[in-house]
Residue frames as a rotation matrix with the C-alpha (Angstrom) as fourth column:
MET 1
0.373 -0.825 -0.423 90.21
-0.249 0.350 -0.903 127.62
0.894 0.443 -0.075 20.11
THR 2
0.997 -0.064 -0.048 91.79
0.069 0.381 0.922 125.54
-0.041 -0.922 0.384 22.86
THR 3
0.360 -0.932 0.043 95.36
-0.876 -0.354 -0.329 126.22
0.322 0.081 -0.943 23.91
THR 4
0.482 -0.288 -0.827 97.63
0.128 0.957 -0.259 123.23
0.867 0.019 0.499 24.22
LYS 5
0.838 -0.207 0.504 98.79
-0.541 -0.208 0.815 122.55
-0.064 -0.956 -0.286 27.75
THR 6
0.331 -0.816 -0.475 102.39
-0.171 0.443 -0.880 121.52
0.928 0.372 0.006 28.26
LEU 7
0.485 -0.278 -0.829 104.47
0.817 0.483 0.316 120.08
0.313 -0.830 0.461 31.08
ALA 8
-0.645 -0.733 0.216 106.45
0.632 -0.670 -0.390 123.34
0.431 -0.115 0.895 31.00
ASP 9
-0.246 0.659 0.710 103.22
-0.354 -0.743 0.568 125.24
0.902 -0.112 0.416 31.72
PHE 10
0.679 0.520 -0.518 102.33
0.194 0.553 0.810 122.73
0.708 -0.651 0.274 34.43
GLN 11
0.059 -0.776 -0.628 105.71
0.939 0.257 -0.229 123.16
0.339 -0.576 0.743 36.12
LYS 12
-0.714 -0.287 0.638 105.12
0.175 -0.956 -0.234 126.93
0.678 -0.055 0.733 36.45
LEU 13
0.323 0.933 0.161 101.99
-0.047 -0.155 0.987 126.44
0.945 -0.326 -0.006 38.58
THR 14
-0.726 -0.674 0.134 102.31
-0.118 -0.070 -0.991 127.19
0.677 -0.735 -0.029 42.27
THR 15
-0.666 0.520 0.535 98.92
-0.710 -0.223 -0.668 127.34
-0.228 -0.825 0.518 44.02
ALA 16
-0.635 0.539 0.553 96.08
0.340 0.838 -0.427 124.88
-0.694 -0.083 -0.715 44.43
GLU 17
0.389 0.818 -0.423 93.90
-0.031 -0.448 -0.894 127.27
-0.921 0.361 -0.149 42.47
ASP 18
-0.123 -0.525 -0.842 96.46
-0.909 -0.281 0.308 127.40
-0.399 0.803 -0.443 39.64
TYR 19
-0.946 -0.267 0.184 96.38
-0.201 0.929 0.312 123.61
-0.254 0.258 -0.932 39.34
LEU 20
-0.302 0.917 0.260 92.59
0.464 0.380 -0.800 123.39
-0.833 -0.121 -0.540 39.54
GLN 21
0.447 0.442 -0.778 92.19
-0.387 -0.689 -0.613 126.07
-0.806 0.575 -0.137 36.88
PHE 22
-0.463 -0.721 -0.515 94.87
-0.818 0.124 0.561 124.52
-0.340 0.682 -0.648 34.66
PHE 23
-0.990 0.088 0.112 92.99
0.113 0.964 0.239 121.20
-0.087 0.249 -0.965 34.67
GLU 24
-0.595 0.800 0.081 89.60
-0.532 -0.467 0.706 122.96
0.602 0.377 0.704 34.47
ILE 25
-0.521 0.386 -0.762 88.32
0.679 0.728 -0.096 121.36
0.517 -0.567 -0.641 37.66
ASP 26
0.223 0.678 0.701 85.38
-0.142 -0.689 0.711 123.11
0.964 -0.258 -0.057 39.30
TYR 27
-0.454 -0.428 -0.781 86.14
0.706 0.362 -0.609 123.85
0.543 -0.828 0.138 42.93
ASP 28
0.765 0.643 -0.025 84.76
0.460 -0.519 0.721 125.56
0.451 -0.563 -0.692 46.00
GLN 29
0.088 -0.797 0.598 87.13
-0.107 -0.604 -0.789 128.33
0.990 0.005 -0.139 47.08
GLN 30
0.365 0.092 0.926 86.21
-0.899 -0.225 0.377 128.02
0.243 -0.970 0.000 50.75
PHE 31
0.986 -0.003 0.165 86.86
-0.036 0.972 0.231 124.26
-0.161 -0.234 0.959 50.64
VAL 32
0.498 -0.856 0.136 90.25
0.504 0.158 -0.849 124.86
0.706 0.492 0.510 49.00
ASN 33
0.170 -0.420 0.892 91.11
-0.550 -0.791 -0.267 127.52
0.818 -0.445 -0.365 51.59
ILE 34
0.597 0.153 0.788 90.56
-0.789 0.289 0.542 124.98
-0.145 -0.945 0.294 54.36
ASN 35
0.774 -0.160 0.612 92.12
0.067 0.983 0.172 121.92
-0.629 -0.092 0.772 52.68
ARG 36
0.803 -0.425 -0.418 94.79
-0.589 -0.457 -0.667 123.48
0.092 0.782 -0.617 50.45
LEU 37
-0.156 -0.969 0.191 97.87
-0.983 0.172 0.069 121.79
-0.100 -0.177 -0.979 51.93
HIS 38
-0.167 0.161 0.973 96.19
-0.271 0.941 -0.202 118.41
-0.948 -0.297 -0.114 52.15
ILE 39
0.867 0.494 0.072 94.97
-0.031 0.197 -0.980 118.54
-0.498 0.847 0.186 48.55
LEU 40
0.594 -0.704 -0.390 98.42
-0.762 -0.337 -0.553 119.54
0.258 0.625 -0.737 47.31
LYS 41
-0.323 -0.715 0.620 100.15
-0.846 0.511 0.149 116.86
-0.424 -0.477 -0.770 49.40
GLN 42
0.186 0.475 0.860 97.78
0.005 0.875 -0.484 114.15
-0.983 0.095 0.160 48.16
PHE 43
0.953 0.152 -0.263 98.22
-0.233 -0.191 -0.954 115.45
-0.195 0.970 -0.146 44.60
SER 44
0.180 -0.967 -0.183 102.01
-0.981 -0.162 -0.111 115.27
0.078 0.199 -0.977 44.89
LEU 45
-0.358 -0.253 0.899 101.79
-0.478 0.877 0.057 111.65
-0.802 -0.409 -0.434 46.10
LEU 46
0.539 0.659 0.525 99.50
0.167 0.527 -0.833 110.75
-0.826 0.537 0.174 43.20
ILE 47
0.772 -0.360 -0.524 101.80
-0.636 -0.436 -0.637 112.49
0.001 0.824 -0.566 40.68
LYS 48
-0.272 -0.920 0.284 104.65
-0.910 0.341 0.234 110.34
-0.312 -0.195 -0.930 41.95
GLU 49
-0.101 0.337 0.936 102.53
-0.027 0.940 -0.341 107.24
-0.995 -0.060 -0.085 41.42
VAL 50
0.894 0.439 -0.095 101.69
-0.065 -0.083 -0.994 108.35
-0.444 0.895 -0.046 37.86
ASP 51
0.430 -0.811 -0.398 105.34
-0.902 -0.366 -0.230 109.04
0.041 0.457 -0.888 37.08
GLU 52
-0.474 -0.628 0.617 106.38
-0.684 0.704 0.192 105.61
-0.555 -0.331 -0.763 38.40
ALA 53
0.011 0.590 0.808 103.55
0.132 0.800 -0.586 103.67
-0.991 0.113 -0.069 36.74
PHE 54
0.776 0.356 0.521 103.66
0.563 -0.018 -0.826 105.44
-0.285 0.934 -0.214 33.37
PRO 55
0.082 -0.842 -0.533 107.23
0.257 -0.499 0.827 106.58
-0.963 -0.205 0.175 32.69
ASP 56
-0.799 -0.529 0.286 106.97
0.345 -0.015 0.938 106.44
-0.492 0.848 0.195 28.90
VAL 57
0.202 0.927 0.315 103.60
0.901 -0.050 -0.431 108.05
-0.384 0.371 -0.845 28.15
SER 58
-0.199 -0.211 0.957 103.29
0.727 -0.687 0.000 111.13
0.657 0.696 0.290 25.98
GLU 59
-0.982 -0.187 0.010 103.19
0.145 -0.791 -0.594 114.59
0.119 -0.582 0.804 27.53
GLU 60
-0.428 0.897 0.109 99.50
-0.669 -0.396 0.629 114.86
0.608 0.196 0.769 26.69
GLU 61
0.255 0.503 -0.826 98.70
0.147 0.824 0.547 111.53
0.956 -0.261 0.136 28.38
LYS 62
-0.543 -0.537 -0.646 100.80
0.729 0.079 -0.679 112.43
0.416 -0.840 0.348 31.42
LEU 63
-0.943 0.225 0.244 98.94
-0.290 -0.918 -0.271 115.72
0.163 -0.326 0.931 31.83
GLU 64
-0.030 0.969 -0.244 95.63
-0.518 0.194 0.833 113.89
0.855 0.151 0.496 31.47
LYS 65
0.135 0.000 -0.991 96.66
0.594 0.800 0.081 111.49
0.793 -0.600 0.108 34.24
TYR 66
-0.870 -0.453 -0.195 97.84
0.442 -0.539 -0.717 114.42
0.220 -0.710 0.669 36.38
GLY 67
-0.609 0.721 0.332 94.43
-0.609 -0.692 0.386 116.05
0.508 0.033 0.861 35.92
MET 68
0.331 0.714 -0.617 92.70
-0.091 0.675 0.732 112.86
0.939 -0.186 0.288 37.07
ALA 69
-0.281 -0.533 -0.798 95.09
0.776 0.363 -0.516 112.70
0.565 -0.764 0.311 40.04
LEU 70
-0.970 -0.053 0.239 94.22
-0.066 -0.884 -0.464 116.26
0.236 -0.465 0.853 41.07
ALA 71
-0.121 0.992 0.047 90.50
-0.652 -0.115 0.749 115.54
0.749 0.060 0.660 40.77
GLU 72
0.295 0.167 -0.941 91.02
0.391 0.877 0.279 112.47
0.872 -0.450 0.194 42.97
ALA 73
-0.682 -0.624 -0.382 93.06
0.621 -0.218 -0.753 114.45
0.386 -0.751 0.536 45.52
TYR 74
-0.760 0.486 0.432 90.31
-0.516 -0.855 0.056 117.08
0.396 -0.180 0.900 45.71
GLU 75
0.174 0.911 -0.373 87.60
-0.456 0.410 0.790 114.41
0.873 0.032 0.487 46.07
VAL 76
-0.304 -0.364 -0.881 89.44
0.529 0.704 -0.473 112.61
0.792 -0.610 -0.022 48.89
PHE 77
-0.950 -0.184 -0.253 88.89
0.311 -0.480 -0.820 115.55
0.029 -0.858 0.513 51.21
LEU 78
-0.434 0.892 0.131 85.24
-0.712 -0.428 0.556 115.93
0.552 0.148 0.821 50.28
THR 79
0.481 0.673 -0.562 84.62
-0.280 0.725 0.629 112.55
0.831 -0.145 0.537 51.86
SER 80
0.496 -0.350 -0.794 87.28
0.802 0.536 0.265 112.30
0.333 -0.768 0.547 54.58
SER 81
0.991 -0.135 -0.018 89.07
-0.109 -0.870 0.481 114.62
-0.081 -0.475 -0.876 56.95
PRO 82
0.332 -0.942 -0.048 92.77
-0.604 -0.174 -0.778 115.45
0.724 0.288 -0.627 56.95
LEU 83
-0.100 -0.333 0.938 93.01
-0.962 0.272 -0.006 113.63
-0.253 -0.903 -0.348 60.29
GLU 84
0.685 0.437 0.583 91.59
-0.298 0.898 -0.323 110.46
-0.665 0.047 0.745 58.74
THR 85
0.942 -0.310 -0.126 94.01
-0.039 0.270 -0.962 110.51
0.333 0.912 0.242 55.79
LYS 86
0.753 -0.657 -0.042 97.06
0.093 0.043 0.995 111.21
-0.652 -0.753 0.094 57.98
LEU 87
0.843 -0.417 0.341 99.16
0.369 -0.014 -0.930 112.58
0.392 0.909 0.141 55.11
PHE 88
0.320 -0.731 0.603 101.45
-0.479 -0.674 -0.563 114.65
0.818 -0.109 -0.565 57.29
LYS 89
-0.404 -0.637 -0.657 103.85
0.237 0.621 -0.747 113.28
0.884 -0.457 -0.100 59.86
VAL 90
-0.807 0.111 0.581 102.25
-0.541 -0.536 -0.648 115.32
0.239 -0.837 0.492 62.64
PHE 91
0.242 0.966 0.092 99.12
-0.956 0.221 0.195 113.18
0.168 -0.135 0.977 62.28
GLN 92
0.445 -0.126 -0.887 101.11
-0.178 0.958 -0.226 109.93
0.878 0.258 0.403 62.34
ASN 93
-0.628 -0.766 -0.135 103.09
0.046 0.137 -0.989 110.51
0.777 -0.628 -0.051 65.54
LYS 94
0.515 0.722 -0.461 101.48
0.538 0.146 0.830 109.64
0.667 -0.676 -0.313 68.84
PRO 95
0.343 -0.390 0.855 102.34
-0.578 -0.805 -0.136 112.24
0.741 -0.447 -0.501 71.47
LYS 96
-0.445 -0.654 -0.612 104.67
0.107 0.640 -0.761 110.89
0.889 -0.404 -0.215 74.15
ASN 97
-0.996 0.066 0.061 102.78
-0.074 -0.214 -0.974 112.44
-0.051 -0.975 0.218 77.04
PHE 98
-0.311 0.933 -0.184 99.33
-0.886 -0.214 0.411 111.28
0.344 0.291 0.893 75.91
VAL 99
-0.946 0.177 0.272 97.12
0.032 0.885 -0.465 108.74
-0.323 -0.432 -0.842 77.64
SER 100
-0.628 0.764 -0.149 93.93
-0.375 -0.130 0.918 107.79
0.682 0.632 0.368 75.83
VAL 101
0.005 0.745 0.667 90.68
-0.999 0.030 -0.026 106.97
-0.039 -0.666 0.744 77.59
ASN 102
0.721 0.247 -0.648 90.99
-0.403 0.910 -0.101 103.42
0.565 0.334 0.755 76.21
ASP 103
-0.252 -0.901 -0.354 94.26
-0.014 0.369 -0.929 103.02
0.968 -0.229 -0.106 78.10
LEU 104
-0.717 0.003 0.697 92.49
-0.653 -0.353 -0.670 103.91
0.244 -0.936 0.255 81.36
THR 105
0.351 0.929 0.114 89.58
-0.925 0.325 0.198 101.52
0.146 -0.175 0.974 81.07
PRO 106
-0.209 -0.436 0.876 90.05
-0.630 0.745 0.220 98.06
-0.748 -0.506 -0.430 82.57
LYS 107
-0.512 -0.050 -0.858 90.48
-0.755 0.503 0.421 95.14
0.410 0.863 -0.296 80.17
GLU 108
0.428 0.765 0.481 88.01
-0.887 0.458 0.059 92.31
-0.175 -0.452 0.875 80.53
């Protein structure tokens, strides 16, 4: 017997593992430990996209789309690094006292 998942149940989740288990997504615990914040940040961005693109879908459809969004968020970091995705502001700001090697090489 399968229990019905609800948005109320979804809204009670707090950890990356909670979300992954809720949507029955297989995951590597060590990978989650390293990429937890990035996965959750990407997931939150994708949830926002789902909510904006599909405002009138049923609860069941919304949860299905959320599950696909979480799977996508997890997959993103299997193929790219947090530095490449630049989700957090700290990765987007160039330090003020930084000079790259490219800035030192003469232009032809």
